[in-house]
C-alpha positions, 0 to 999 in steps of 0.5 A: 677279904675286907682289906681287898673290898676297901682297896677296890672301893678306894680304887673306884673313888680315885677313878671317879674323881679322875675321869667323872661319872663316865668310868665304864667298868665302875657301873655307877655313882660310887661317890653319890652312893657313899654320900647317900649312905653317910647321909642316911646314917646321919639322919637316923640318930642313935641307930645310925650311930650304932650302925657306924659302930658296928661297921667300925668293929667289923673293919678293925677286927683282926 
């Protein structure tokens, strides 16, 4: 399930890079949202680092 989500996220990023923000079926600014999440995690210090560790553990879980 995680692989499908990551694949769809990658597809949305590529589509937004190619066509800009005017991709009708994506429904939002994917790159802007990812940038905001990374910025928020970076601003949180140790809590952000712990969150990144948990997210990494979820994605690398077999």
